[in-house]
Backbone as a printed PyTorch tensor [residue, N CA C, xyz], in Angstrom:
tensor([[[  64.1070, -152.4630,   97.9910],
         [  64.7880, -152.2840,   96.6700],
         [  63.4600, -151.6650,   95.8760]],

        [[  63.8470, -150.6610,   94.9350],
         [  62.8820, -150.0000,   94.1500],
         [  62.3160, -150.8370,   92.9770]],

        [[  60.9920, -150.9240,   92.8150],
         [  60.2840, -151.6770,   91.9880],
         [  60.8680, -151.2320,   90.3780]],

        [[  60.8640, -152.3180,   89.5790],
         [  61.2860, -152.0010,   88.0840],
         [  62.6630, -151.6230,   87.6070]],

        [[  63.4630, -152.0320,   88.5910],
         [  64.9250, -151.9130,   88.6570],
         [  65.3880, -152.4370,   87.1280]],

        [[  66.2120, -151.6700,   86.3820],
         [  66.5970, -152.1610,   85.1090],
         [  67.8380, -152.7600,   85.2600]],

        [[  68.5510, -152.7880,   84.0730],
         [  69.9060, -153.5390,   83.8800],
         [  70.8710, -153.0750,   84.7780]],

        [[  71.5010, -154.0440,   85.7610],
         [  72.3680, -153.7260,   86.8020],
         [  73.7830, -153.4550,   86.0770]],

        [[  74.4980, -152.4210,   86.1200],
         [  75.6150, -152.0090,   85.5800],
         [  76.8240, -152.1410,   86.4670]],

        [[  76.6640, -151.7750,   87.7660],
         [  77.8730, -151.9970,   88.8800],
         [  77.1920, -152.2820,   90.0820]],

        [[  77.8700, -153.0160,   90.8550],
         [  77.3980, -153.4820,   92.1880],
         [  78.7690, -153.3900,   93.1640]],

        [[  78.3190, -152.9590,   94.4480],
         [  79.2190, -152.7660,   95.5530],
         [  78.9800, -153.8720,   96.4030]],

        [[  79.6630, -154.9960,   96.3000],
         [  79.6160, -156.3600,   96.8790],
         [  80.0100, -156.3070,   98.2230]],

        [[  81.1210, -155.3330,   98.3890],
         [  81.6180, -155.2410,   99.8520],
         [  80.9190, -154.6170,  100.8990]],

        [[  79.7620, -153.6970,  100.2970],
         [  79.0110, -152.7160,  101.0400],
         [  78.4860, -153.5450,  102.1780]],

        [[  77.7450, -154.8450,  101.6560],
         [  77.0010, -155.3500,  102.5100],
         [  78.0280, -156.1430,  103.6720]],

        [[  79.0280, -156.3330,  103.2870],
         [  80.1600, -157.1290,  104.0590],
         [  80.5170, -156.0210,  105.4980]],

        [[  80.6930, -155.0100,  104.9730],
         [  81.2910, -153.8640,  105.5920],
         [  80.3060, -152.9260,  106.4700]],

        [[  79.1010, -153.1140,  106.0900],
         [  77.9910, -152.1350,  106.7570],
         [  76.6600, -152.9200,  106.8940]],

        [[  76.0140, -152.6430,  107.8600],
         [  74.7260, -153.2300,  108.1330],
         [  73.6810, -151.9320,  107.5440]],

        [[  73.0930, -152.4020,  106.3870],
         [  72.2110, -151.4690,  105.6860],
         [  71.0000, -151.1900,  106.2110]],

        [[  70.5070, -150.1600,  106.6600],
         [  69.1240, -150.0860,  107.3610],
         [  67.8880, -149.5070,  106.2180]],

        [[  68.3440, -148.7260,  105.4680],
         [  67.4070, -148.0760,  104.5120],
         [  68.1530, -147.8910,  103.1620]],

        [[  67.2920, -148.0910,  102.0600],
         [  67.9700, -147.8650,  100.8510],
         [  67.1460, -146.5340,   99.8840]],

        [[  67.7630, -145.6490,   99.2820],
         [  67.0920, -144.8790,   98.5570],
         [  67.6060, -144.7990,   96.8840]],

        [[  66.8010, -144.4300,   96.0570],
         [  67.1570, -144.6540,   94.5790],
         [  67.4940, -143.0280,   94.3200]],

        [[  68.6780, -142.8630,   93.6380],
         [  68.8900, -141.4980,   93.3360],
         [  69.4040, -141.5970,   91.8670]],

        [[  69.0520, -140.4980,   91.2170],
         [  69.5040, -140.2430,   89.9210],
         [  70.8410, -139.5910,   90.1530]],

        [[  71.6940, -139.5900,   89.0070],
         [  73.0440, -139.1670,   88.9950],
         [  73.2770, -138.1930,   87.8530]],

        [[  73.9340, -137.0850,   88.2480],
         [  74.2800, -135.9920,   87.2290],
         [  75.5600, -136.5710,   86.2870]],

        [[  75.5370, -136.7280,   85.0010],
         [  76.7030, -137.0330,   84.3250],
         [  77.1790, -136.0730,   83.2810]],

        [[  78.2190, -136.2120,   82.7250],
         [  78.7510, -135.2790,   81.6470],
         [  79.0100, -136.0770,   80.4190]],

        [[  78.6350, -135.5890,   79.3550],
         [  79.2370, -136.0690,   78.0910],
         [  79.0250, -137.6320,   77.7560]],

        [[  80.0520, -138.1250,   77.6080],
         [  80.2260, -139.6060,   77.3010],
         [  80.2140, -140.5830,   78.5380]],

        [[  80.0210, -139.9790,   79.7740],
         [  80.0430, -140.9870,   80.8630],
         [  78.7840, -141.8260,   80.8310]],

        [[  77.6340, -141.5450,   80.3370],
         [  76.4760, -142.3090,   80.1540],
         [  76.7760, -143.6070,   79.2770]],

        [[  77.4930, -143.3820,   78.1490],
         [  77.8290, -144.2470,   77.0750],
         [  78.8940, -145.3580,   77.7150]],

        [[  79.5810, -144.9020,   78.5600],
         [  80.5970, -145.9420,   79.1620],
         [  79.8850, -146.5120,   80.2680]],

        [[  79.0180, -145.8740,   81.0670],
         [  78.0650, -146.7600,   82.1050],
         [  77.3210, -147.8090,   81.4610]],

        [[  76.6200, -147.5470,   80.0890],
         [  75.8310, -148.4280,   79.5180],
         [  76.7170, -149.5610,   78.9680]],

        [[  78.0630, -149.4200,   78.7620],
         [  78.8740, -150.4750,   78.4770],
         [  79.4340, -151.3550,   79.6330]],

        [[  78.8260, -150.8170,   80.9130],
         [  79.1710, -151.4510,   82.0360],
         [  80.6050, -151.2430,   82.6450]],

        [[  81.2130, -150.0970,   82.3370],
         [  82.4020, -149.7170,   82.6270],
         [  82.5300, -148.9250,   83.7910]],

        [[  81.6510, -149.1480,   84.8470],
         [  81.6280, -148.2180,   86.2290],
         [  81.9930, -149.1630,   87.1960]],

        [[  82.5880, -148.5730,   88.2490],
         [  83.0310, -149.3550,   89.4060],
         [  82.6270, -148.6550,   90.6300]],

        [[  82.0710, -149.0560,   91.7380],
         [  81.4690, -148.6670,   92.7040],
         [  82.3140, -148.8610,   94.0750]],

        [[  83.3130, -149.7750,   93.7650],
         [  84.2610, -150.1080,   94.8880],
         [  84.9400, -148.9240,   95.4350]],

        [[  85.0200, -148.8330,   96.7380],
         [  85.6020, -147.8830,   97.7060],
         [  84.8120, -146.4640,   97.4340]],

        [[  83.7940, -146.2240,   96.8250],
         [  82.9190, -145.2240,   96.8550],
         [  82.1190, -144.8960,   97.8170]],

        [[  81.6800, -143.6470,   98.0660],
         [  81.0480, -143.1540,   99.1340],
         [  80.2260, -141.9430,   98.9370]],

        [[  79.0200, -141.4140,   99.4940],
         [  78.2370, -140.5750,   99.3160],
         [  78.5940, -139.5640,  100.6840]],

        [[  78.2400, -138.2960,  100.4760],
         [  78.3820, -137.2810,  101.5030],
         [  77.3970, -136.0800,  101.1500]],

        [[  76.7130, -135.8420,  102.2240],
         [  75.9760, -134.4370,  102.0820],
         [  76.7730, -133.1530,  102.2270]],

        [[  76.8470, -132.1250,  101.3520],
         [  77.3890, -130.9220,  101.4130],
         [  76.3970, -129.7310,  100.9920]],

        [[  76.2020, -128.9010,  101.6980],
         [  75.4190, -127.7490,  101.4430],
         [  74.1810, -128.1180,  100.8730]],

        [[  73.4430, -129.1920,  101.4820],
         [  71.8090, -129.4960,  101.2020],
         [  71.9340, -130.2160,  100.0020]],

        [[  73.1010, -130.9450,   99.4860],
         [  73.0280, -131.7550,   98.2410],
         [  73.9500, -132.8450,   98.4070]],

        [[  73.7250, -133.9160,   97.9380],
         [  74.3320, -135.2980,   98.1290],
         [  75.3810, -135.4560,   96.8410]],

        [[  76.5170, -135.8190,   97.2230],
         [  77.6890, -136.0220,   95.9170],
         [  78.2940, -137.3640,   96.3000]],

        [[  78.6060, -137.8830,   95.2420],
         [  79.0340, -139.2370,   95.3000],
         [  80.8550, -139.1320,   94.8920]],

        [[  81.4250, -139.9040,   95.8070],
         [  82.9660, -139.7160,   95.6670],
         [  83.4620, -141.1820,   95.2520]],

        [[  84.7650, -141.0410,   94.4860],
         [  85.4380, -142.2300,   94.2760],
         [  84.8100, -143.3140,   93.3300]],

        [[  83.5560, -142.8100,   92.6660],
         [  83.1450, -143.8480,   91.7870],
         [  83.8470, -143.6820,   90.4650]],

        [[  84.3610, -144.7960,   89.9810],
         [  85.2160, -144.9000,   88.5870],
         [  84.3470, -145.1330,   87.5610]],

        [[  84.4670, -144.2010,   86.6170],
         [  83.7990, -144.4420,   85.2730],
         [  84.6440, -144.3920,   84.2500]],

        [[  85.0300, -145.4050,   83.5890],
         [  86.2450, -145.5820,   82.5020],
         [  85.8160, -144.4690,   81.4700]],

        [[  86.7590, -144.0000,   80.7760],
         [  86.5230, -142.9800,   79.7170],
         [  85.8720, -143.9090,   78.4600]],

        [[  85.0990, -143.3360,   77.7110],
         [  84.7470, -144.0230,   76.6620],
         [  85.6030, -143.9910,   75.4510]],

        [[  85.7770, -145.2430,   74.8180],
         [  86.8800, -145.4740,   73.8960],
         [  86.5640, -144.4570,   72.5590]],

        [[  85.4300, -144.1060,   72.1310],
         [  85.1430, -143.2250,   70.9100],
         [  85.0970, -141.6840,   71.4110]],

        [[  85.4900, -141.5530,   72.8250],
         [  85.1390, -140.2200,   73.2320],
         [  86.1020, -139.1710,   72.8810]],

        [[  87.2460, -139.5270,   72.4550],
         [  88.3680, -138.6180,   72.1820],
         [  88.5220, -137.6810,   73.2530]],

        [[  88.4720, -136.3010,   72.8620],
         [  88.6590, -134.9840,   73.7410],
         [  87.5400, -134.9120,   74.7110]],

        [[  86.3520, -135.3970,   74.4050],
         [  85.0820, -135.1470,   75.1070],
         [  85.1630, -135.8680,   76.5370]],

        [[  86.0600, -136.6850,   76.6030],
         [  86.0220, -137.6950,   77.9380],
         [  86.1100, -136.9090,   79.1460]],

        [[  85.7570, -137.5410,   79.9530],
         [  85.6890, -136.9340,   81.4080],
         [  86.7880, -137.4050,   82.5110]],

        [[  87.0730, -136.8210,   83.5360],
         [  87.8320, -137.5270,   84.4630],
         [  87.2190, -138.5790,   85.3370]],

        [[  87.9340, -139.8300,   85.0640],
         [  87.1890, -141.0300,   85.8650],
         [  86.6680, -140.9180,   87.2110]],

        [[  87.3980, -140.2860,   88.1420],
         [  87.1700, -140.3540,   89.5300],
         [  86.3930, -138.8830,   89.9030]],

        [[  85.8810, -138.2310,   89.0300],
         [  85.1520, -137.0080,   89.4280],
         [  84.2280, -137.1460,   90.5380]],

        [[  84.0890, -135.9850,   91.1670],
         [  82.5970, -136.1120,   91.9920],
         [  81.6000, -135.9580,   91.3930]],

        [[  80.5010, -136.7310,   91.5870],
         [  79.0980, -136.6780,   90.8400],
         [  78.0410, -136.3500,   91.8530]],

        [[  77.0620, -135.3270,   91.4190],
         [  75.9540, -135.0750,   92.1690],
         [  74.8830, -136.0210,   92.1470]],

        [[  74.3370, -136.4150,   93.2390],
         [  73.1290, -137.4310,   93.1840],
         [  71.7910, -136.5330,   93.4100]],

        [[  70.7300, -136.9690,   92.5790],
         [  69.4280, -136.3760,   92.8150],
         [  68.5640, -137.1960,   93.6390]],

        [[  68.1140, -136.3510,   94.5770],
         [  67.2040, -136.8070,   95.7290],
         [  66.2380, -135.9190,   95.8730]],

        [[  65.0690, -136.2280,   96.4260],
         [  63.9210, -135.2610,   96.8240],
         [  64.3980, -134.5050,   97.9920]],

        [[  63.9570, -133.3610,   98.2910],
         [  64.6160, -132.4630,   99.4760],
         [  64.0280, -133.1980,  100.7390]],

        [[  63.0400, -133.8220,  100.8230],
         [  62.4400, -134.4330,  102.2540],
         [  63.4650, -135.4800,  102.3430]],

        [[  63.8890, -136.2030,  101.3290],
         [  64.7560, -137.3870,  101.4220],
         [  66.2890, -136.9030,  102.1450]],

        [[  66.6700, -135.8430,  101.5340],
         [  67.9740, -135.2380,  101.7550],
         [  67.9160, -134.7380,  103.1090]],

        [[  66.9480, -134.1260,  103.5710],
         [  66.5560, -133.5530,  104.9880],
         [  66.6970, -134.6930,  105.9980]],

        [[  65.9540, -135.7450,  105.5780],
         [  66.0600, -136.8740,  106.3690],
         [  67.3570, -137.5690,  106.6480]],

        [[  68.1230, -137.7310,  105.5560],
         [  69.2880, -138.0780,  105.4850],
         [  70.3740, -137.3380,  106.4170]],

        [[  70.2070, -136.0200,  106.2350],
         [  71.0710, -135.1470,  107.0740],
         [  70.9190, -135.1180,  108.5330]],

        [[  69.8050, -135.4900,  108.9360],
         [  69.4610, -135.7180,  110.2260],
         [  69.9750, -137.0680,  110.9990]],

        [[  69.8380, -138.0440,  109.8810],
         [  70.4450, -139.4820,  110.3740],
         [  71.9190, -139.5780,  110.2370]],

        [[  72.6310, -138.8800,  109.3270],
         [  73.8580, -139.0590,  109.1810],
         [  74.6510, -138.2760,  110.1090]],

        [[  73.9120, -137.3000,  110.8680],
         [  74.7280, -136.4890,  111.9650],
         [  74.8770, -137.3990,  113.0610]],

        [[  74.1490, -138.4560,  113.0910],
         [  74.2910, -139.3640,  114.3220],
         [  75.6780, -140.2890,  114.0280]],

        [[  76.3000, -140.6390,  115.0630],
         [  77.5830, -141.2600,  115.0130],
         [  77.3550, -142.7020,  114.4530]],

        [[  78.4480, -142.9200,  113.2990],
         [  78.4310, -144.1380,  112.6540],
         [  77.6890, -144.2830,  111.5460]],

        [[  76.7040, -143.5820,  111.1690],
         [  75.8860, -143.6980,  110.0640],
         [  76.5570, -143.1650,  108.8040]],

        [[  76.5370, -143.8610,  107.4980],
         [  77.3230, -143.5100,  106.3900],
         [  76.3230, -143.6810,  105.3130]],

        [[  76.4730, -142.8880,  104.0720],
         [  75.8800, -143.2590,  102.8490],
         [  76.8620, -144.1450,  101.9020]],

        [[  76.2810, -145.1900,  101.5360],
         [  77.0510, -146.2840,  100.7870],
         [  76.3450, -146.5750,   99.4110]],

        [[  77.0010, -146.2380,   98.4160],
         [  76.3320, -146.7510,   96.9100],
         [  76.4060, -148.3170,   96.8940]],

        [[  75.0910, -148.9440,   96.6290],
         [  75.0820, -150.2590,   96.6430],
         [  75.0250, -150.8760,   95.2770]],

        [[  74.4760, -150.1440,   94.4290],
         [  74.3750, -150.5000,   92.9960],
         [  73.9840, -149.6990,   92.1340]],

        [[  74.4610, -149.7220,   90.8080],
         [  74.0350, -148.6810,   89.6560],
         [  73.4340, -149.4560,   88.6210]],

        [[  72.5650, -148.7910,   88.2250],
         [  71.5540, -149.5090,   87.0980],
         [  71.0030, -148.4540,   86.0800]],

        [[  70.5560, -149.1550,   84.8900],
         [  69.7620, -148.1620,   84.0150],
         [  68.2490, -148.3800,   84.1620]],

        [[  67.5090, -147.4550,   84.2970],
         [  66.1900, -147.5850,   84.5550],
         [  65.2660, -146.6710,   83.6610]],

        [[  64.4800, -146.8870,   82.6000],
         [  63.9820, -146.2840,   81.7620],
         [  64.9970, -145.2310,   80.8870]],

        [[  66.1020, -145.7530,   80.5380],
         [  67.1230, -144.9280,   79.9370],
         [  68.0430, -144.1120,   80.7840]],

        [[  67.6780, -143.8660,   82.0540],
         [  68.5450, -143.1250,   82.8770],
         [  69.4970, -143.8530,   83.8880]],

        [[  70.4380, -143.3370,   84.2130],
         [  71.2560, -144.1050,   85.1130],
         [  70.9550, -143.5800,   86.5170]],

        [[  70.7800, -144.8350,   87.2410],
         [  70.3230, -144.4760,   88.8690],
         [  71.1080, -145.2900,   89.8660]],

        [[  71.3660, -144.8540,   90.9580],
         [  72.3100, -145.3770,   91.9500],
         [  71.3290, -145.5540,   93.2270]],

        [[  71.4650, -147.0740,   93.7940],
         [  70.9490, -147.0900,   94.8980],
         [  71.7120, -147.1060,   96.0590]],

        [[  71.6540, -146.0080,   96.9090],
         [  72.2300, -145.9130,   98.0110],
         [  71.6460, -146.3170,   99.2480]],

        [[  72.5500, -146.7470,  100.1450],
         [  72.0930, -147.4050,  101.3900],
         [  72.6580, -146.6820,  102.4720]],

        [[  71.7430, -146.4030,  103.5210],
         [  72.0650, -145.8080,  104.9890],
         [  72.6930, -146.8620,  105.7130]],

        [[  73.9180, -146.8370,  106.0280],
         [  74.6650, -147.9560,  106.6770],
         [  75.2030, -147.6550,  107.9510]],

        [[  75.4910, -148.5660,  108.9410],
         [  76.2240, -148.4740,  110.1040],
         [  77.4290, -149.3080,  109.8990]],

        [[  78.4670, -148.9510,  110.0280],
         [  79.8230, -149.7990,  109.9880],
         [  79.6700, -151.0220,  110.9050]],

        [[  80.0100, -152.0570,  110.4370],
         [  80.1380, -153.1820,  111.1350],
         [  81.4320, -153.4230,  111.8250]],

        [[  81.4820, -153.9740,  113.0210],
         [  82.8790, -154.1730,  113.7520],
         [  83.1720, -155.6760,  113.2070]],

        [[  84.4820, -155.9140,  113.4820],
         [  85.2690, -157.2110,  113.1400],
         [  84.4250, -158.3320,  113.3510]],

        [[  84.0230, -158.3820,  114.6510],
         [  83.2400, -159.6690,  115.3160],
         [  82.0150, -159.7140,  114.7580]],

        [[  81.1180, -158.4900,  114.0080],
         [  80.0600, -158.6240,  113.4590],
         [  80.2220, -159.4070,  112.0630]],

        [[  81.2660, -158.8620,  111.4100],
         [  81.6750, -159.6500,  110.2340],
         [  81.7990, -161.1060,  110.2830]],

        [[  82.5930, -161.4270,  111.1470],
         [  82.7910, -162.8000,  111.4350],
         [  81.5950, -163.7220,  111.6070]],

        [[  80.6630, -162.9900,  112.4820],
         [  79.4320, -163.6670,  112.8300],
         [  78.6100, -164.0100,  111.5650]],

        [[  78.6820, -162.9480,  110.7190],
         [  77.9270, -162.9580,  109.2930],
         [  78.3360, -164.1380,  108.6640]],

        [[  79.7060, -164.3800,  108.6280],
         [  80.3590, -165.3570,  107.6450],
         [  79.9850, -166.7170,  108.3310]],

        [[  79.9920, -166.8680,  109.5970],
         [  79.5170, -168.1090,  110.3030],
         [  78.1800, -168.5240,  109.8530]],

        [[  77.2530, -167.4670,  109.9480],
         [  75.8580, -167.6550,  109.4800],
         [  75.7350, -168.2710,  108.1010]],

        [[  76.2420, -167.2600,  107.2420],
         [  76.5470, -167.7220,  105.8080],
         [  76.7850, -169.1940,  105.5320]],

        [[  78.0680, -169.4380,  106.0540],
         [  78.6040, -170.8140,  106.0180],
         [  77.5350, -171.9420,  106.6350]],

        [[  77.0680, -171.6060,  107.7280],
         [  76.0120, -172.7130,  108.3470],
         [  74.7850, -172.8020,  107.2500]],

        [[  74.2440, -171.8300,  106.8670],
         [  73.2320, -171.7290,  105.9110],
         [  73.5970, -172.6120,  104.5170]],

        [[  74.7970, -172.3220,  104.1490],
         [  75.3690, -172.9410,  102.9140],
         [  75.3520, -174.5260,  103.1880]],

        [[  76.0020, -174.8180,  104.4430],
         [  75.8360, -176.3340,  104.8420],
         [  74.4900, -176.9330,  104.8280]],

        [[  73.6160, -176.2610,  105.4160],
         [  72.2330, -176.7680,  105.5880],
         [  71.8040, -176.9910,  104.2070]],

        [[  71.8740, -175.9870,  103.1710],
         [  71.1840, -176.2160,  101.8900],
         [  71.9550, -177.3530,  101.2660]],

        [[  73.3500, -177.4350,  101.4580],
         [  74.0250, -178.6570,  100.7670],
         [  73.5630, -180.1250,  101.2770]],

        [[  73.1630, -180.1320,  102.6120],
         [  72.6850, -181.2700,  103.1500],
         [  71.1960, -181.6010,  102.7600]],

        [[  70.4510, -180.6800,  102.5680],
         [  69.1770, -180.7080,  102.1070],
         [  69.1460, -181.1620,  100.5950]],

        [[  70.1330, -180.6140,   99.8080],
         [  70.1580, -181.1360,   98.3680],
         [  70.6040, -182.5870,   98.4790]],

        [[  71.4490, -182.9630,   99.2790],
         [  72.0270, -184.4190,   99.0670],
         [  70.7610, -185.3350,   99.6250]],

        [[  70.1510, -184.7150,  100.5530],
         [  68.9710, -185.6880,  101.0490],
         [  67.9680, -185.7550,   99.8170]],

        [[  67.7680, -184.7570,   99.1800],
         [  66.7800, -184.7670,   97.9360],
         [  67.2510, -185.8470,   96.8670]],

        [[  68.6130, -185.8980,   96.6830],
         [  69.0610, -186.7610,   95.6810],
         [  68.8600, -188.2600,   96.1160]],

        [[  68.8260, -188.6130,   97.4050],
         [  68.6050, -189.9520,   97.8970],
         [  67.1940, -190.3260,   97.6330]],

        [[  65.9910, -189.5280,   97.5700],
         [  64.8630, -190.0180,   97.2930],
         [  64.4440, -190.1550,   95.8140]]])
């Protein structure tokens, strides 16, 4: 996780369930007109969104940013493709890794940092159904242990 992460605007909770995230990258995002006002109001959704590398640039697809209420004719298309800003070295590394089978770029979180909208993208490998079930079992076992520990603390 990057240091000094600002106000979280949107989170992709399903990403950690569907993918095993190996690395994360902080990327800036190119926005138009009233999109930043809408994002600051928390009107962004990362569900079902994904990133793809095309012609040496990274683009974010299916991210929904609701139109700004006071935006009238200056509003934007809510599902338009948005360009992500990364360093050339990071993009080169991602090109090499995503060509391997099974790796995907998944947006994990969107936040405001120093007045700029940032997206935390993760390099993830898709989980199989049995991996997801295993994770749920581990999560449930951990919850049971914590519950038992709390009950034990109350007794003392």
